[in-house]
C-alpha positions in Angstrom: -72.4 48.5 -21.1 -74.5 48.4 -17.9 -75.2 45.5 -15.5 -78.5 45.4 -13.8 -79.1 43.2 -10.7 -82.8 43.0 -10.1 -83.9 41.7 -6.7 -86.7 39.1 -6.6 -89.6 39.1 -4.3 -89.8 36.2 -1.7 -91.1 33.0 -3.3 -90.0 34.2 -6.8 -90.3 30.8 -8.3 -94.1 30.9 -7.9 -94.7 34.6 -8.2 -92.8 35.0 -11.5 -94.5 32.0 -13.2 -97.7 33.8 -14.5 -95.5 36.5 -16.2 -92.4 34.6 -17.2 -93.4 33.9 -20.8 -94.1 37.6 -21.4 -90.8 38.5 -19.7 -88.7 36.1 -21.7 -90.4 37.2 -25.0 -89.4 40.8 -24.3 -85.8 39.8 -23.4 -85.7 37.9 -26.7 -86.6 41.1 -28.5 -84.1 43.1 -26.6 -81.4 40.5 -27.5 -82.4 40.6 -31.2 -82.1 44.4 -31.1 -78.7 44.2 -29.6 -79.6 45.9 -26.3 -79.4 42.7 -24.2 -76.1 40.8 -24.1 -76.8 38.3 -21.3 -79.6 37.6 -18.9 -80.3 35.0 -16.2 -81.4 34.4 -12.7 -79.1 33.4 -9.9 -79.6 29.8 -8.8 -81.0 30.8 -5.4 -83.6 33.1 -7.1 -82.4 36.1 -5.1 -82.0 38.2 -8.2 -81.7 38.4 -11.9 -78.7 39.7 -13.8 -79.0 41.6 -17.1 -76.0 42.8 -19.1 -77.2 45.6 -21.4 -75.4 47.3 -24.3 -77.2 50.7 -24.0 -76.0 54.2 -24.0 -76.8 55.3 -20.5 -78.0 54.3 -17.0 -81.3 55.9 -17.8 -81.7 53.6 -20.8 -81.0 50.6 -18.6 -83.4 51.9 -16.0 -86.1 52.3 -18.7 -85.7 48.6 -19.7 -86.2 47.6 -16.1 -89.1 49.8 -15.4 -91.0 48.7 -18.5 -90.5 45.0 -17.7 -93.5 42.9 -16.6 -91.5 41.6 -13.6 -91.1 45.2 -12.4 -94.7 46.2 -13.0 -96.1 43.0 -11.4 -93.7 43.4 -8.4 -91.7 40.2 -9.1 -88.6 42.4 -9.0 -88.6 44.5 -5.8 -85.5 46.6 -6.4 -82.5 47.0 -8.7 -79.0 48.2 -9.0 -77.4 49.5 -12.2 -73.7 49.7 -12.6 -71.5 50.7 -15.5 -69.4 47.8 -16.9 -66.1 48.6 -18.6 -65.6 45.7 -21.0 -62.1 44.4 -21.5 -60.8 44.8 -25.1 -58.8 41.7 -25.9 -58.0 42.9 -29.4 -55.6 45.5 -28.0 
């Protein structure tokens, strides 16, 4: 799994609004496909967090770079980190 922290532009609440429905529709598709585990914005709208179940950091980057928030400059940068999930089943 990979975690993406995507930084928002200043005044994100207003700047993301015109593109938010398209963004959420795509996230819904990624969730249905199993690529997206969790997504949400931090309360202060400094960034969004995506938890992705994909095979590589390049696959995670491709998801970011094809998102309307990236293409319309609502996200200004991102960090991708590998997440080693705890296996509670032993």
